[in-house]
N, C-alpha and C positions, 0 to 999 in steps of 0.2 A: 674797386674793380667792378665793371659792369657784369650783370647776371649772364649775358650772352657769352662772355669770355669764359666764365667759370663753367657754364654748361658745355661749351666746346671742349674744355679740358676734361670734363666728366665723360663725355661721349668718346673722346679719344682713349681715355682709361678703359672704358668698356670694350672698345675695339681691340686694343693692344694687350691689356692685362687679362681680360676675361674672355676674349674671343667670341663676343656675342654675335649672333646671326644678324644679317643686314636688316631683316624685317623687324627684329626686336629693337635694333638701334633706331630705325625710323620711328617706331612707336614711342620710344623714350624721347626722341627729338621733337615729335609733335606735341607731346604732353608738356615738355619743359619750355617749348616756344610759347605756349599759352601762359605758363607761369611767368616767363620773362616779360610778356606784354602786360600782364597784371601788375608786376612790380614797376614797370616803366610808367604806367598810368598813375601809380601812387607815388612815384618819385622815390622809390626805396631801392636799396641795394640788397643783394641776396644775403650778405652777412648781417644785415640789420633786422631781418625778419623775425617776428615773434609768433608764438603759437596762434594767437587770435587772428593774425593775418592769413595763416594757412587755412584756418576755418572759414574765413571770409572768402578766400579763393575757391574753396569747395562750394560755398553757397552761390557764388557768382556762376560757376559752371552749371549748377542746378537751374539757376534763373535763365541761363542760355539754352536750356532744354536738353542737356546731356543726361543720358540714362545713368542710374546708380552704378551700373557696372563700369561705364566709361569714367565716371568720377572716381570710383575706387582705383581704377588703373592709373589715372592722372596723379592721385595722391600717392600711390606707390612709387611712381616715377620721382616725385618730389622728395619722398622719404629716402629713396636710394641716393638721390643727388646730395641731400644733406648728410647722409652717412659718409659719403665720399669727402665732403667739405670738412667734416669732423676729423676724419682720418688724416687729412692734409693740413689740419690745424688752421684752416681758413676761418672756421667758426669755433666758438668755445662750448656751445651747447646745441643740441638738435631740436629745432622748433617743431618738428613733426612728432616728437615723442609723446605718446599718449593720445594722439589723434586717431579716432576710429573712422573707418570708411563707412559711407552709407550702406545700409543693409541691402544686399543683393540676393535675390532668390535664385537658387539653381534651377535653370530650366532644362528639361530633358531635350537632348539633341533630336533634331528632326531627321527622319530616315525614310527611305522608300520601301514600299512593299516589294516582294519578289515579282509581282505582276508589273509594277511600275518600272523596276529595273529591266525586265525583259523588253518592255516597250521602248525604253531609252536606248538600250544596246542594239535594238533592231531598227532604230530610226534612220541612221545614216545610209545613204546610197553607196554601198561598198563597191559598185562598179566604177564610180568616178574616183580620181586620185584623192580629192579632198574628203570625200565620204569614207574612203578606205582609211585615211589618216584619222578622221574623227572616230570611226568605229574602234580603231586600235587604242586611241587615247581613253575613250570611255571604258573599254573593256579592261585596260590596264589599271585605271584608277579604281574601279570596283574590285578588281582582283587583288590589289595590293594595299589599298587604304592610304596611298601616298597623299601628302599635302599637295596642293596645286603648284606651290613653289618648287617642291621636289620633282614633280612631274615634268615641268618645263625646263628644269636644270639637267635632266638626264642626258647623257652622252652615249654615243654608240658603244663605247668601251664599257659602259656600266651594265650592259646586257649579257647574260649567259643563257641563251635560249635552250641550248642542248641540255644544260644542267638544271634548268628550270628555276632560275633566280635572277634578281637584279641587285645592284648595289646603289645606294643613294646617300646623299649628304643631307642630314636633317638639321634641326635647330642646333645652334652652337657648333655647326660644322662637324657634328658627330655622324660617323659612317655606320650604316647598318645594312644587313643583308635581308632581303625580303623574298619569300617564295613567290613563284609565278605559276599561275594555273595553266592547264593545257589550252583552254580556249583563248586566253590572253596571248599565249605564245603563238598560236595559229594566226591570230589577228595581226600580231606584230610582224611575223614572217611575211604575210601578205602585203602589209604596208611597206616593209623594207624591200621586197622584191619588185612590187609593181608601182607603188605610188610615190615613195620618197624620191627615187631617181628622177621622176618627172617634175617634182616640185622644187628640187634643189636649185639654188642660185649659183652655186659653184661646187665642183667636185671636192670632196675632202672636208665638207662642213661637218663639224663634230657633233652638233645638236641632234638628238634623236628625232624630235618632232619639229618640223619647220612649217612656217606659215605659207600663205598663197603666193607670196613674193619670193619664197626660197630662203628667207632668213629664219632666225630662231623664233620659236613660239614664245609668247609672253603670257604672264598671268592674266593680263587684261584681255588679250586675244582669246585665250581659252575660255574665260568667263563669257565673252560675247557669243562664242560658238555654242557653249552649253546652254545659255539662255535661249538661243534661237531654237534649239531642239526641244527645250522645255516647253516653249510656247507651242511648238508644232504638235506635241503629244498631250498638251493640256496640263502641264505641271508648272505653270508660270511662277507662282509664289513659293513653291516648295523646293525648287532645284537650285543647288549651288555646289561647287566642288566639295565643300565640307559635308554636304548632305550625302554624297557618295561615300566619303570616308566613314561617316557615321553608319551608313548602310552596311558597309563592309564589316565593321566591328560587331554591329548588332546581329547580323545574319550568322556570323561565325559563332558567337556566344549562344545563340538560339539552337545551334546544332551541336553543342557540347564542347566547344573549344574552351580551354582553360584561360583564365584572366591573364596570367603571366605571359603566355604565348602571344595573346592579342596585344598586350602592352609592348612587347618586343617588336612586333610587326608594325605597330603604329609609331614607334619611336618615342613613347612617353617616358620621361625621366623618372616620374613617380607613378606608382601603380594607383594612387588615389585618383589621378586624372582619368584612368581607364575605368575606374569603378562606377562612373556615371552610367555606363552601359548596363550594369546589373540592375539599376533602377528601371531602365526601359523594360527589361525582362520581367521584373516584378509587376510593372504596370500591365504588361501584356497578359501575364497569368491572371491578374485580377479581372481583366476584361473577359478573358475566356471563362473564368469561373462564373462571373455574373451572367454571361450569355448562355451557358450550358448547364449549370447546376440547377436541378429542379426546385430547390428551396432558397436560391440566392436572392 
């Protein structure tokens, strides 16, 4: 049986049995497509693979210029694939057992200073419909720490402005409730009252944020908008939707928020993912100490 057929079965299993989010499925699919091409080039079937060939696959990815983190992710995808084949009794042993991923160094998330956040949030021309929409999107992203996929998936029914919260579906279709700040609520009301009706393609469109043609905002569309403003205020290389998410978490923790609450707002399944932000605070304290202590 060809590797691509087994991979399709595995992806179907992830969709139906485990309910994986679409973006996670796409990532598995991309990694395993590389693996399938590697097997085709060698004339090997997935059930024939041995440990040495998995190691050779990793070395090939490295020669192609993939970063250690990307290679580690690809190996994890292959590992999960073979665990599935083992459970289904397609293979008798797991060729990925004992294979270690290349060392990846944890890098601290990039985030904006308060002054940079103020510049970004003040950049859109809130007189124009598109500027009003952009101001609302940026304010909402910084106020809630949503992922960009969660932001563009919001529907009108997900908002509860009077109560000060919104509902979103995160990774794995897990629903969570996120508090909404006063300023973000004001921006959203302005957008809903003045801008959205003028941008709509048709009455009754369920998406909260719409593009210039009146259809649903996409991740790619939001990226382009954010990069445009980033260039305008001089944040070219530093700005991405995830940078705003990191800024949200970092600024909360700097002001005394507890880690568990931040974990819930970010929608992290494991608190160890949220703990990276404590490293940022330690680095910040170290810098302040060096700058201000007389004998540092």
